[in-house]
C-alpha positions as CSV (number, residue, x, y, z in Angstrom):
1,M,-58.0,-22.4,-52.6
2,Q,-55.6,-19.5,-53.2
3,Y,-52.9,-18.8,-50.6
4,P,-51.0,-15.5,-50.2
5,G,-47.7,-15.3,-52.1
6,P,-45.4,-16.2,-49.2
7,A,-47.5,-19.1,-48.2
8,R,-47.6,-20.4,-51.8
9,R,-43.8,-20.2,-51.9
10,Y,-43.5,-22.0,-48.5
11,I,-45.8,-24.9,-49.7
12,W,-44.2,-25.0,-53.0
13,A,-40.7,-25.3,-51.4
14,H,-41.8,-28.1,-49.2
15,R,-43.2,-30.1,-52.1
16,D,-39.8,-30.1,-53.8
17,P,-36.8,-30.8,-51.4
18,F,-34.2,-29.2,-53.7
19,L,-36.2,-26.1,-54.1
20,G,-36.8,-26.1,-50.4
21,L,-33.1,-26.2,-49.7
22,V,-32.5,-23.3,-52.1
23,F,-35.3,-21.4,-50.4
24,C,-33.8,-21.9,-47.0
25,L,-30.3,-20.8,-48.2
26,L,-31.8,-17.8,-49.7
27,L,-33.5,-16.8,-46.5
28,M,-30.2,-17.3,-44.5
29,V,-28.3,-15.0,-47.0
30,L,-31.0,-12.4,-46.7
31,C,-31.0,-12.5,-42.9
32,A,-27.2,-12.3,-42.9
33,C,-27.2,-9.2,-45.0
34,E,-29.4,-7.4,-42.5
35,P,-27.4,-4.9,-40.4
36,A,-26.9,-5.8,-36.7
37,P,-28.7,-3.5,-34.3
38,P,-26.4,-0.7,-33.2
39,L,-24.7,-1.1,-29.8
40,L,-25.9,1.3,-27.1
41,P,-23.1,3.7,-26.0
42,D,-21.6,3.2,-22.6
43,T,-22.7,6.2,-20.6
44,E,-22.7,4.7,-17.1
45,A,-19.9,5.7,-14.8
46,P,-18.1,3.2,-12.5
47,R,-19.2,2.6,-9.0
48,L,-17.1,3.2,-5.9
49,L,-17.6,0.5,-3.3
50,G,-16.6,0.5,0.4
51,L,-16.3,4.2,0.9
52,G,-16.8,5.6,4.4
53,G,-15.6,8.3,6.8
54,L,-12.1,7.8,8.2
55,T,-10.8,8.7,11.7
56,V,-7.2,8.6,12.9
57,E,-5.3,10.1,15.8
58,A,-2.7,12.7,15.0
59,G,0.5,11.0,14.2
60,G,-1.2,7.8,13.1
61,T,-1.6,6.2,9.6
62,I,-4.5,5.4,7.3
63,L,-4.8,2.6,4.8
64,Y,-6.8,4.6,2.2
65,R,-7.4,1.6,-0.1
66,D,-8.5,-0.9,2.6
67,G,-11.9,-2.3,1.6
68,V,-12.4,0.2,-1.2
69,S,-12.7,-0.7,-4.9
70,A,-14.0,0.6,-8.3
71,V,-16.3,-1.5,-10.5
72,D,-17.8,-0.7,-13.9
73,D,-20.8,-2.4,-15.4
74,V,-19.0,-3.0,-18.8
75,D,-15.3,-3.1,-17.9
76,G,-15.5,-4.8,-14.5
77,P,-12.9,-3.7,-11.9
78,V,-11.2,-0.5,-12.9
79,P,-8.2,1.3,-11.4
80,L,-8.9,3.4,-8.3
81,Q,-7.4,6.8,-7.9
82,I,-6.9,8.5,-4.5
83,D,-6.0,12.1,-3.9
84,A,-5.0,12.5,-0.2
85,G,-2.7,15.4,-0.7
86,A,-4.8,17.7,1.5
87,V,-4.5,15.5,4.6
88,D,-2.1,16.4,7.4
89,L,-1.9,13.4,9.7
90,N,0.1,15.3,12.2
91,K,-2.5,18.1,12.8
92,A,-6.0,17.7,14.2
93,G,-8.7,18.7,11.7
94,V,-11.1,17.5,9.0
95,Y,-9.6,16.9,5.6
96,P,-11.0,15.8,2.2
97,V,-9.8,12.7,0.4
98,I,-11.0,12.4,-3.2
99,Y,-11.6,8.9,-4.7
100,S,-12.1,8.6,-8.4
101,A,-12.2,6.1,-11.3
102,V,-12.6,6.2,-15.1
103,D,-13.8,3.4,-17.4
104,A,-12.7,2.6,-21.0
105,A,-15.4,4.8,-22.4
106,G,-14.2,7.8,-20.4
107,N,-17.0,7.9,-17.8
108,V,-15.7,9.3,-14.6
109,V,-16.9,9.0,-11.0
110,S,-15.5,11.0,-8.1
111,K,-16.5,11.2,-4.5
112,T,-15.0,13.0,-1.5
113,V,-14.6,11.4,1.9
114,A,-13.9,13.2,5.1
115,V,-10.8,12.2,7.1
116,V,-11.0,13.3,10.8
117,V,-7.7,13.7,12.5
118,T,-8.2,13.8,16.2
119,A,-6.0,15.5,18.8
120,S,-3.6,13.2,20.7
121,D,-3.6,15.1,24.0
122,E,-6.4,13.1,25.6
123,D,-6.0,11.3,28.9
124,Q,-3.9,8.3,27.9
125,D,-4.1,6.5,31.2
126,G,-7.8,7.1,31.9
127,P,-10.6,5.6,29.8
128,F,-8.3,4.0,27.3
129,A,-6.5,2.1,30.1
130,E,-9.8,0.7,31.2
131,R,-10.8,-0.3,27.7
132,L,-7.4,-1.9,27.2
133,K,-7.7,-4.0,30.3
134,T,-11.1,-5.3,29.1
135,I,-9.6,-6.2,25.7
136,T,-6.5,-8.0,27.2
137,K,-8.6,-10.0,29.6
138,K,-10.8,-11.2,26.8
139,I,-7.9,-12.1,24.5
140,L,-6.1,-14.0,27.3
141,A,-9.2,-15.9,28.1
142,E,-9.3,-17.0,24.4
143,I,-5.6,-17.9,24.0
144,T,-4.4,-19.2,27.4
145,T,-5.6,-21.7,30.0
146,E,-4.9,-22.1,33.7
147,E,-2.9,-25.2,33.0
148,M,-0.3,-23.3,31.0
149,D,3.0,-22.3,32.6
150,Q,4.5,-18.8,32.1
151,R,6.5,-19.8,29.1
152,E,3.5,-21.3,27.3
153,K,1.4,-18.2,28.0
154,A,4.2,-16.0,26.7
155,R,4.3,-18.1,23.5
156,A,0.6,-17.8,23.1
157,I,0.9,-14.0,23.5
158,F,3.8,-13.8,21.0
159,D,1.9,-15.7,18.4
160,Y,-1.3,-13.7,18.9
161,V,0.4,-10.3,18.5
162,H,2.6,-11.5,15.7
163,D,-0.3,-12.9,13.7
164,N,-3.1,-10.4,14.3
165,I,-1.3,-7.1,13.7
166,H,-0.4,-6.1,10.1
167,Y,2.7,-3.9,9.7
168,A,1.8,-0.4,8.7
169,G,5.1,1.4,8.8
170,S,4.5,4.2,11.4
171,S,2.4,5.0,14.5
172,N,1.8,7.6,17.2
173,K,4.4,6.8,19.9
174,R,3.2,9.2,22.6
175,S,1.5,6.5,24.6
176,W,2.0,2.8,24.7
177,V,-1.6,2.5,26.1
178,R,-3.1,4.2,23.1
179,A,-0.7,2.3,20.8
180,A,-1.9,-1.1,22.2
181,Y,-5.5,-0.1,22.0
182,T,-5.0,0.9,18.3
183,G,-3.2,-2.4,17.6
184,F,-5.9,-4.5,19.1
185,T,-8.9,-2.6,17.7
186,R,-7.6,-1.7,14.2
187,G,-5.1,-4.6,13.7
188,I,-2.4,-2.4,12.2
189,G,0.7,-0.6,13.4
190,D,4.5,-0.6,13.5
191,C,7.0,-2.0,15.9
192,F,5.7,0.3,18.7
193,N,2.2,-1.2,18.3
194,Y,3.6,-4.8,18.4
195,F,5.6,-3.8,21.5
196,A,2.6,-2.1,23.2
197,C,0.2,-5.0,22.6
198,S,2.8,-7.5,23.9
199,K,3.4,-5.3,27.0
200,A,-0.4,-5.1,27.7
201,L,-0.9,-8.9,27.4
202,L,2.3,-9.9,29.2
203,T,1.5,-7.5,32.1
204,Q,-2.1,-8.7,32.3
205,A,-0.9,-12.3,32.4
206,G,1.5,-11.5,35.3
207,I,4.7,-12.0,33.2
208,E,7.6,-9.7,34.0
209,N,8.7,-7.5,31.1
210,V,11.0,-4.6,30.6
211,D,10.8,-2.0,27.8
212,L,13.6,-1.7,25.3
213,Q,14.3,0.8,22.6
214,R,17.0,0.8,19.9
215,V,19.8,3.3,20.2
216,G,22.2,4.5,17.5
217,G,20.1,3.3,14.5
218,V,18.6,5.3,11.7
219,S,15.1,4.4,12.8
220,Q,13.3,3.6,16.0
221,H,12.6,0.1,17.2
222,F,10.8,-1.1,20.3
223,W,10.7,-4.6,22.0
224,Q,11.0,-6.1,25.5
225,L,12.9,-8.3,27.8
226,V,10.7,-11.0,29.4
227,N,11.2,-13.3,32.4
228,V,9.1,-16.5,32.5
229,G,11.0,-17.9,35.5
230,D,14.5,-18.7,34.2
231,G,16.1,-15.4,33.4
232,W,15.6,-12.5,31.1
233,Y,15.2,-13.0,27.3
234,H,14.4,-10.8,24.4
235,F,10.8,-10.8,23.0
236,D,10.0,-9.1,19.7
237,A,6.6,-9.9,18.2
238,C,7.2,-7.5,15.4
239,P,8.2,-9.3,12.2
240,T,12.0,-9.3,11.8
241,P,13.8,-9.4,8.4
242,K,13.2,-12.9,7.1
243,E,16.5,-13.1,5.3
244,Y,18.4,-13.2,8.6
245,G,16.3,-16.0,10.1
246,L,15.6,-15.2,13.7
247,D,12.8,-16.7,15.9
248,A,12.2,-13.6,18.0
249,F,10.5,-15.4,20.8
250,L,12.6,-15.5,24.0
251,F,16.0,-15.2,22.2
252,T,19.2,-14.7,24.2
253,E,21.4,-11.7,24.5
254,A,24.0,-13.6,22.4
255,Q,21.5,-14.2,19.7
256,A,20.5,-10.5,19.8
257,R,24.1,-9.5,19.3
258,A,24.7,-12.0,16.5
259,F,21.6,-10.8,14.7
260,T,22.7,-7.2,15.1
261,E,26.1,-8.1,13.6
262,M,24.5,-9.9,10.7
263,C,22.4,-6.8,9.9
264,A,25.4,-4.4,10.3
265,G,26.1,-4.4,6.5
266,D,22.5,-3.5,5.6
267,D,21.8,0.2,5.7
268,R,18.2,-0.5,6.6
269,Y,19.0,-2.2,9.9
270,P,22.0,-0.8,11.8
271,N,22.1,-1.4,15.5
272,Y,19.1,-3.6,15.3
273,Y,19.0,-4.9,18.9
274,V,21.4,-2.4,20.5
275,Y,19.8,-0.6,23.5
276,D,20.9,1.5,26.5
277,Y,22.6,-1.2,28.6
278,A,23.5,1.1,31.4
279,A,19.8,2.2,31.8
280,C,18.4,-1.3,31.6
281,P,17.0,-2.2,35.1
282,V,17.7,-5.9,34.6
283,Q,20.7,-8.0,33.6
284,P,20.1,-10.6,30.9
285,E,23.0,-13.1,30.7
286,G,25.7,-11.9,28.4
287,M,24.6,-8.2,28.3
288,P,27.5,-6.0,27.2
289,E,28.6,-3.1,29.4
290,D,28.1,-0.5,26.7
291,G,27.1,0.0,23.1
292,E,30.6,-0.4,21.8
293,A,30.8,-4.0,23.0
294,A,27.7,-4.9,21.0
295,A,29.2,-3.5,17.9
296,E,32.5,-5.4,18.1
């Protein structure tokens, strides 16, 4: 029986082990010499994930990168570029924000998102006050019990506000009601949001509190005095500079003055806990008569 040429060579190689080895090596060399198939060019642009419309009240802040990323099929995560230069956060209107990304092959993706800046002249003590009351009742039901005394409730409020709001650097300070609502619903804000959320929860819990605002500093700061049954103490749920080591829950006037003195040499924190002593409606123990006394 006659076999085709390749088959004869295959049978012949198997009859002689040495020739078979040579035959296999020859096949491997021939296969290695074959050119690899050409790689397909990368023509797919990256994908932008997490985009959506943004709404903020005039005077507020926006975390443009929050929840947004750019991913490429070949390169994986790629840098995200954001152009928010057209947005005026102090004026109501609709503004474009351009998100873009480019991969290593030069493929570009670009999408525009609308930012809606709403007017801030709405009724601050109307519907928002009712919504805020609903929110504070729900939070207090989760973090306090009837068995707690006023100090324990104040501690629970301090911890909740301190841990559940992320510092954002600025806020609309026209209404503490709106600031508290923003802090609870968005979880971001500056010292005014921390102060407002604390005020809302303390008031709802029946704990006496008095508003305080820094005087004589290069920036604004807000906190409160609180009375849980044994006098008035400072209460500041906003994160304080860690390098100065202060537990800002119910600290004394003497501690407030000492902390202010420690911060005096730092240009970022002058007059940290100095407030209008003459206008304060209550008298915490050790309160100086005027601003000069606190700076001694």
